[in-house]
C-alpha positions in Angstrom: 82.7 114.5 106.9 83.5 112.6 109.7 84.3 108.7 109.3 84.4 106.5 112.4 84.7 102.4 113.2 85.7 100.4 115.8 87.3 96.8 115.3 88.5 94.1 117.9 92.1 92.1 117.7 92.9 89.5 119.8 96.8 88.8 120.8 99.0 86.2 119.4 101.9 84.0 120.6 104.7 82.5 118.7 105.4 79.7 118.3 108.3 79.4 116.2 109.4 82.7 117.0 110.6 85.4 114.5 113.6 87.8 116.6 115.1 90.7 114.2 114.6 92.7 110.7 115.6 92.5 107.4 114.1 95.6 106.5 113.4 98.4 109.5 111.7 100.9 107.3 109.4 98.5 105.9 109.5 96.8 109.3 110.0 93.3 106.8 111.0 90.1 109.9 114.2 88.5 108.8 112.7 85.8 109.4 108.7 83.5 109.3 107.3 82.5 112.3 104.1 80.5 113.6 101.7 81.4 116.1 98.3 81.1 118.0 96.0 83.6 118.0 94.7 83.8 122.3 91.2 84.3 122.7 90.9 86.2 126.1 93.4 88.6 125.3 92.3 91.1 123.5 92.7 95.3 121.7 89.3 97.1 121.0 89.9 100.1 119.2 88.1 103.4 117.7 88.9 105.6 114.6 87.6 108.9 114.1 88.5 110.4 111.2 88.1 114.0 111.9 88.6 117.1 109.5 88.7 119.3 112.8 91.9 117.3 113.9 95.2 118.9 112.6 97.6 115.7 113.9 96.8 112.3 115.0 95.7 111.6 118.4 96.2 108.9 120.8 94.8 107.6 123.7 95.8 103.8 125.0 94.0 102.6 128.3 92.5 105.7 129.3 95.9 108.0 129.1 97.3 110.1 126.0 100.0 108.8 124.3 102.1 110.6 121.8 105.2 108.5 122.5 103.4 106.5 120.3 102.3 108.2 117.9 105.0 107.5 114.1 103.9 104.1 114.0 100.3 105.0 114.9 100.3 107.9 112.3 102.4 105.5 109.6 99.9 103.2 109.1 97.4 105.5 109.1 99.5 107.6 106.0 99.1 104.2 103.7 95.4 104.3 104.6 94.9 107.6 103.7 96.6 107.7 100.7 94.3 104.6 99.8 91.4 106.5 100.5 92.5 109.9 98.6 92.5 111.4 101.6 94.3 113.9 104.1 92.2 113.7 107.2 94.0 113.6 110.6 92.3 110.4 112.9 91.7 110.4 116.8 92.4 106.5 117.8 91.6 105.0 121.2 92.4 102.2 121.7 92.3 99.7 125.3 93.8 96.4 125.9 92.3 94.2 129.1 95.5 92.9 129.6 98.7 94.7 130.6 100.5 96.4 127.6 104.0 96.9 126.8 104.9 93.9 129.5 105.3 91.5 127.0 101.9 89.9 125.7 101.6 90.9 122.4 100.0 94.2 122.8 101.2 95.9 120.2 99.8 92.6 117.9 96.4 93.2 118.8 96.3 96.9 119.0 97.8 97.6 115.6 96.4 94.9 114.0 93.0 96.7 115.4 93.6 99.9 114.2 94.1 98.7 111.1 91.0 97.1 110.8 88.9 99.9 111.8 91.1 102.4 110.1 90.1 100.6 106.8 86.5 100.0 107.2 86.3 103.9 108.5 87.5 104.8 105.1 85.4 101.9 103.6 88.4 100.3 101.8 87.7 96.8 100.6 91.2 95.5 101.8 91.5 91.5 101.5 93.2 90.0 105.1 96.2 89.9 103.0 96.4 93.4 102.3 95.5 93.9 105.9 98.2 92.1 107.2 100.7 93.8 104.8 99.7 97.2 106.5 99.5 96.2 110.2 102.7 94.6 109.9 104.1 98.5 109.7 103.0 99.1 112.9 104.1 95.3 114.5 106.0 93.0 112.6 103.1 90.5 114.7 100.3 92.5 114.3 100.6 91.1 110.9 99.8 87.7 112.2 96.7 89.3 114.6 94.7 89.8 111.4 93.6 85.7 111.8 92.2 83.4 114.1 93.9 79.9 115.1 97.4 78.6 114.0 98.7 81.4 111.8 102.4 81.5 109.6 104.1 84.8 108.3 106.5 84.8 105.4 109.0 87.1 106.0 109.1 87.6 102.1 112.1 88.8 100.5 110.6 91.3 97.7 112.2 94.6 97.6 108.7 96.6 98.5 107.6 94.1 101.4 104.1 93.0 99.3 105.5 89.7 100.1 105.4 90.0 103.9 102.3 88.6 105.5 100.7 86.2 107.5 97.7 83.3 106.3 95.8 81.5 108.4 97.4 77.7 108.8 95.1 75.8 110.9 91.5 77.0 112.4 91.5 76.7 116.6 88.7 74.2 116.4 90.6 71.7 114.6 92.7 71.7 117.0 91.9 73.4 120.3 95.0 73.9 122.3 94.7 76.2 125.9 96.7 78.4 127.0 97.9 79.3 130.3 99.2 82.7 130.9 101.4 83.5 134.3 101.8 87.0 134.4 105.2 87.6 136.4 105.0 91.6 136.0 102.5 93.6 135.1 105.1 97.0 134.7 105.8 97.7 131.2 109.2 96.3 129.6 112.5 98.3 130.2 113.6 97.5 126.2 111.3 97.3 123.5 110.8 94.6 121.2 112.6 96.4 118.1 115.1 98.0 120.0 116.1 94.5 121.5 115.6 93.2 117.9 118.4 95.5 116.5 120.8 95.4 119.6 120.8 91.8 119.1 121.8 91.6 115.7 123.9 94.2 115.7 126.2 92.3 118.7 124.6 88.7 119.2 127.8 86.1 118.2 124.7 83.7 118.1 122.3 85.4 116.2 123.7 83.7 112.3 122.9 80.9 114.0 119.4 81.9 114.6 119.2 83.0 110.7 120.6 79.8 109.4 118.6 77.4 111.9 115.3 78.6 111.6 113.8 77.4 108.3 114.1 74.2 109.8 112.1 75.2 112.6 109.3 75.9 110.2 108.9 73.4 108.9 109.0 70.7 111.7 106.1 73.3 113.4 104.2 73.1 110.1 104.4 69.2 110.1 103.5 68.9 114.1 100.5 71.2 113.6 99.6 69.3 110.4 99.4 65.9 112.2 98.1 67.7 115.8 102.0 65.9 117.5 101.8 67.2 120.9 105.3 66.2 121.8 106.8 66.9 118.4 105.4 70.9 118.8 106.4 71.3 122.1 109.9 70.1 121.0 110.2 72.7 118.6 108.1 75.6 119.9 110.8 75.6 123.2 113.9 75.2 121.4 113.1 78.1 119.1 111.8 79.9 122.5 115.5 79.3 124.4 117.3 80.1 120.7 115.4 83.5 120.6 116.6 84.4 124.0 119.6 83.0 124.5 120.8 84.6 121.0 119.4 88.2 123.2 121.4 87.4 126.3 124.4 86.7 123.8 124.4 90.8 123.1 127.2 93.0 124.9 125.3 94.8 126.8 123.3 91.2 127.5 118.9 91.5 126.9 117.6 89.8 129.9 113.7 89.4 129.3 113.2 87.4 131.9 112.6 87.2 135.9 113.8 85.0 138.8 109.5 83.7 138.4 110.1 83.4 134.8 112.8 80.3 135.4 110.5 78.7 137.4 108.0 78.7 135.7 109.4 77.1 133.4 111.2 74.7 135.2 107.4 73.9 137.4 106.1 73.3 133.0 109.1 71.0 132.2 108.6 68.9 135.4 104.5 69.0 134.6 105.7 67.8 131.1 108.1 65.2 132.4 105.6 63.5 134.8 102.8 63.0 131.7 101.3 66.5 130.9 100.7 67.5 127.6 102.0 71.4 128.4 105.2 73.3 127.0 105.9 76.7 127.5 107.0 79.6 125.4 108.1 82.9 126.4 108.3 86.3 124.0 110.3 89.1 125.2 109.0 89.5 127.9 108.7 88.3 131.6 105.8 86.5 130.6 105.3 82.6 130.7 102.9 81.3 128.4 101.9 77.5 128.7 99.7 75.7 126.2 98.2 72.9 126.9 95.5 70.3 126.3 92.0 71.1 127.2 92.0 67.8 130.0 95.1 69.4 131.2 94.5 73.1 131.4 93.4 73.2 135.2 96.1 71.2 136.8 98.2 73.6 134.5 96.4 76.4 136.6 96.6 75.0 139.4 100.4 74.4 139.2 101.8 78.4 137.7 99.6 79.6 140.2 100.8 78.6 143.4 103.8 79.6 141.7 105.9 82.4 144.6 105.6 85.4 142.1 103.2 85.0 139.9 101.0 87.9 140.5 98.0 86.8 138.0 96.6 83.9 135.7 94.9 84.3 131.9 93.3 81.3 130.8 92.3 81.5 127.1 91.3 78.9 124.4 92.2 79.9 120.6 90.3 83.1 119.2 89.3 84.8 115.7 91.1 86.9 113.9 90.2 90.5 113.6 86.2 91.8 113.5 85.2 95.6 112.5 81.9 97.1 113.2 81.2 100.3 112.3 80.1 103.4 114.6 78.2 106.0 115.8 80.6 109.7 114.7 
């Protein structure tokens, strides 16, 4: 019997980053993280379990991607075991933003995959259970199960079951805005997972990254709890720069930024020094995300759009969590 369902999940950006794995097999992060879910950056995924298929299949953005099947099938295998079936699946996913370019397409993609597959199989899983399974595909996917402000717990259990995300604050209770300056639309040369392993092996700053992280998490939680934008800006930018410093100090150096990335960061710092409530953050890629209050959105957008080397501006508010629905097989 063919079983099919579809899901939509949003990308997220971490305000306090995670970088590195405590358990590579279970994809458990070395540290926790705090993120915001972005409404306008979406992955739409359909999963069809078909007895006629001999292997799983993946089509991403209109192109067959057999190279991505290892992680996809790993997530599907967990769900198949829970459902008590061995049926292979056809997965068709599309992002409405550049894939693999440092905009967390794996986060939204694996959250949507797990949501659609669980719905197709008739599994009634809690958001926490979905978060744990999505983490197996992508660490940040655990956060895209939820909307608004989200915390990811690193956990320390050997089975990884205490490594999951949960909501911190609904987006409507602090409706920040995000202006994304896209400086390159190509896929990055070094994937996040590879970059994390390389940094952990060879960066002299990696130990300090782990040691200082709990304090960063506490400061960020407090800033969100009190809606203190200045405090949020200070800790989010510090976390971003520490993560990239650890990567840049690896041997050989791992540099995700380009020249436009640096110039956009400098421009955002100038804007905040002039009194505008805006902060920058950059994930494993060259794209710059400016987080600001709604009243600052237009000024931030115009400033970044005028920067040489910015190829696209994406504007978004904070978005909801995972959405699923049944579809015709």
